[in-house]
N, C-alpha and C positions, 0 to 999 in steps of 0.2 A: 504494500499500500504505499502511496507517495506520502513523504514525510511532512510536506506542507499540510497534509491532511491527516497527520498523526493525531489521533484524538485520545490517546492514552496518556495521562499527564505524569504518571509515575515513571520511575526509571526502568521498570519492568513492564511488560505488556499487560494492559488492563483487561478485566473480563468483559465479555461481550454484554452490552446493555440490553435491557428489555425494551422492546418496541422500537420504533424508528423516530428520529428527531426531526423529520421534515416539517414544514409548516402547514397550516390550515388556514381556512378563511377566518377563523377566530383570532388569528394573529394580527390581523389588520384593524387598527383602531386609531383613527385620525387624532393627532395631538389636539387640534382645535377643539374637538368634541370634549376631550378631558378637561381642557382649560375652561371651556364654557361651563362645565359642571363643577368647577372649582376643585378639580383634582389634579395632583401632581402626576407627572408622567412616569413615575416609578413603576416598574413592572409591565409597562407597555412598550413603546419604542421611542428611541432618541432620534433627534433630527441631527445626525452627525454626517457631514459631507466632507470627504478628505481629498478630493481630487481638485485639480486646478480648474477644471471645466466649469465649475459653478462660481469662481471667484467674483465674476462680475454680474452674476445672475441671481444672487441671494441664496439662502439655504434651500436645499431640495428635501421635500418630505419623503424619506426613504424607509421602506418596509419590505416584508417578504413578497408583497404583491407587485413589486417592481421587477421581479425576476421569474423567468420561465425555467422550470427544471428541465434539463436535457439528459444528463447521465449521472450515475453514481460514480464517483471516482475513488472513494475510499470509506472505510467504516471502522469504528473502534468502540471502546467501552463507553465513551462519553457522547458520541454522536456520529454524524456522517458528513461527508463532504460531497457536493454536487457541482457538476458543471452547469452553468446557468447562463441565460441570455437576458440582458436588460431589456425590458419591454415598456417601461414608463420612465418619463423624465428625460434627463440628459443622457448622452452616450447610448442611445437606442441602438439595439442590435449587438452591442459589444458582449463578448464571452468572458465571464468570470469564473472563479472557483468560490463556491459559497460554503464555508465552514459553519456547521450548526452544532452548538453544544447545548445539552440540557443542564440547566442551572441546578435542578434538584439533585442531580448525581454529583456535581462539583462541589456544592456547599457541604457535602457530608465530610469532606476532608479540608481542613484550613490550608494545607500545603497546595492542594489543587486549586482553591480559590486564589491563592497568591500567585501561582503559576499562570493562571488564566489572565489575571489582571496585568501581570508583568508582560505577557505576550502582547496584549492589546496596546498597553502603554508604549512599549518599545516600537511596535509596528506603526503607531501613530506618529512617533517622534523622529524615527530613523528613516532617512531617504538616501539610497545609495544604488548605484547601477547593478550591483551584485547582491542585493538583498530584496526578498520578495516585497512587492508593493501592496499596501492595504488601501483599497479604494473607498470602502464604506464600513462603518460598524454600527450596530444597533441591537436592540433587544426587544423581546416580547415578554408576556408574562412568565413563561417557563423556559425560554430559550435565548441563547446568545448567538449572534450572526457576525462573522467576519467575512466580508466580500474582498477577495484577494485576486490578484492577476492570475490568470490561468496558465500555468507553466506546462505547456503542451509537450515539451521535450522529454518529460519524465525524470525519474531519479537517475543520478550519476551512478548509483548502485546497480541499476539495471544494465547499463552500458558496460560497466566494469565486469560484472558477471558474465556478460555476453563475450567480451573480448578476453577475459582471463586475466591478463595484465596489460597495462598501458606502456607504449613506448615512452622514453623519457621526455621527448619534446611534447607529447600529448599530456603527460602528467605535469610537466613544467607549466603549461598553459593553465590548466585548472587550478593548480596549486598557487599560481601567481594571482589569479582572480580572487581566490579565497583569501589569500594574504591581504589583499586590499580591503576586502569586506571585514575581515577581523580587525585590521588596523583602524578602520572607521569606527567600528563598535567600541574598541578600546578607547579611542579619543573622546568618546562620549561617556565613558565611565562604565561601560557594559562588558561583562564577561559573557561569552557565548555558552561554553560548557557542555555542548552536546554535538560536537563536530563528528560526523560519521557520513559514509556514503549515502545513506537513506535520507539525511537531511539536506543534501545538496541536489537541487534540481536544475534542469536545463530549460531555458525559454525556447521559443520556436526557432531561434537562430543558432542555438547551441552554447549560449553564454551561461555561466553558472548563477544561481541564485541560492543564497542561504535561506532556509525555511525553519519553522518549528522553533519558536523563541520562548517556549514555556519553561525551560530551564536556565534562562539568562539571569544574571544577577546585576542589578542596577547600582549605581553610585559607588562603584569600587574604583577609586582613583589612586594615584600614586601613594604607595605605603600602606594601603588599606588591604585587609585580607577578609576572607569569609570562610565557614567551616562546614557548609552543607554537603552532604554526601549525595552526589547526583551525577548523572551522565550514563554512558553505556560502557561497561567494564572494559572491553577490549581497547577502547580509545581513551580511557580515563587516566589522568596523571597520577603518579604515585603519591603525591602530597594530598590528593583528595582521598585516596584509599586509606592512608594512615591518619587522616583527619588532623593534620598538623597546621592547618590554615593554608589557603591558597589565594592566589591573585590571577591576574590575566595571563601569566605564564602557562597555565593549564591549557590554554587554547593552542599554544605552540607546540606542546607535547602532543595534543590530539592531531595537530597538522602533520607532525612527524609520523605518527602512527598511520594516518591516512595516506601519506606519501609512501610509506613502506608497503601498505596494502595495494596501492596502485601499481607499484613496480615489481611486486612478488606474488600477488594474488591472495594474500591473507594478511591480517594485522601482525605486528612484531611479537606479540606475547599471547599465546593461546594455549588452552589446555581442556581436559575433558570436563571440568566443572568450574564454577565461579571462584571457589576457594583457591584452586591451583592456578587459575589465570591471575588472580590478584597476586599470589605469591611470586609469580614470574614477573609481573610488572614492577613489583617492589624490589626484587633482588635477583631476577634472572639475567642471563647473559644475553646480550644482543647478537644475533647472528645475521650476518649480511651476505647475500649470495654473491659469488664472484663476478657475475656479469654486470653489476652496477658500475657506472663510471665513477672515477675518483670524486668529482664534484657531488654526485648524488649520495655517495657513501658518507662524505664529510657532512652534508647538510642533515642527513638522517640521524647521524650520530650526535650532531649538535642540537637537533630538536629533542632527542630522547635522552638528554642529560637529566639524571634523577634530582640533582640539585637545581632548583628553579632559577637561582641567581646565576648559575653558569650556563643555563639553557639559552640558545639563541632566541632573541626577541624578549627574553626575560628581564632585560635591563631597561634603562631609560629610553633607549632607541626604539623599543617595540618593534613594530612592522618595518621600520626604516632599516633596522639591522638585518632583518630577514631578507628584505629586497636587495641588499648590497651583496648578498652571497653570490659566488661565482656560478652556481647552478642556474641563476636567473640572469646571467650576463647578456643573453640576447634579447631580453624582455625590454621593450620601450614602455615604461610604466605609464606615460602620459596617454600613448596611443591605446594601451590596454584599458585604462580607466574610461576612455572615451568609447570603448568597444569598436575601435577601428581595426583591431587585429581579428583575422578570421578564425573562428573556433576550429578545432581539429575534427570535429564531428558536427554535422548539421542534420537534425532529425528530418526524417522523410515524412512529411505531413501533407495531406491532400486538401485540408482546409483548416480554418480557425477552430472548427468544432471536432477535428480529429483527436480521437482518444486512444489511438493504436499504441501509444507508449505506456499505457496504464494497464493494470491487471485486469484481465477479462472476468475475473471472478466478481469484480464490482461493476464494470462497465456493461455487462450483459443484464444487470438487475434493471428493473423498471422503477424509476423514482416515483414514489407514491407519497400522498399527503398523510399526515397522522395528526390527531388533535393535540392542541397545546393545552393539555388538561391539568397542569400543575400550577397551583397558585402558591407562591413563596411569600413568607412574611415580609414586612416592610424592612426589617433589619437585614434579612437575607438578600433582599434586592439591592440594598445600599452597597453591598460588597462588590457589585458588578457595575456600579455607575462609574463612568470615567470622570476625570477632573473637569472636562469640558461641561458635562452635564450638571455636575454639582454646582458649577459656578452660575448656572442658570436659576438656581433654587432660591 
């Protein structure tokens, strides 16, 4: 399942939820009617428009009724993701991915609530060529909606699995775009903490987009650390595993593990169970295949330094230190950021609605409506309000 559509907020896969989280006619409740009745818009939907298209047109009333369901793209314990078409308001006919989460399932766990808020806040505030774009965000009585750009190129994981390993030039391109994305997040005080092939998607041209920001940590600036145990074990830095406190250097370890995976076909430290995998990450020997070039070997070793202060990118230079490594000597960083460099792989897509890069287990399902039958308390709904909406109260 595409990771921009990963709806399991825990570090491990969540259990399948009961029922489907799609919208129903009951979701559509005009804000004007609420205000006329003297009611606050909590538990109905927010008028949040995040695209530039409406800057000179005033706020657009956005709700589930503005989107036509086309395909199911993914499903998890907290909801579903659909490919949708905009059928009302601005951007008519444009294709998006609509991520729908059931609030009742999320509020059962305080961490899940925090992860959901963090993802929305980060997507609202961060704009970068290699980070998935959030177009709209709103909620109904029982559901949260994130309307994201539809990344029709699918997961990098799928392409890596298909190829087995990447040539170094191919890996270099993807690693360089990811480096720019991580550097931007770090400059905003955000640690990503969940870098893995499933969380890297390709747009229709083949450029990467980081997705799934539920495990990000905000407000971690120079000198600050956090202690949360989170991420995917095989790509997790040792300082997270031993809970010694970690900072943005964990993302460079994960990039090193991803680089190793791209060039060899598997992460650097794996075993038959979680405990043994963790032991290898903490104290196992790094084995590099002989076919790697000297520059690739050197960069992998510098990414996978167990001491974060000795790890490349772990110092004050952050992404700039990574960019200066000889492995990237042929990269023109300005051209790369402007997406003027041709990707090594361009997805073969027949149309904007083409879902051939997604799992047919989901795309063959018929998207159907389900009732929004969960009424949350006022305090529970407050947990999902964005700062923008709270400022209107």
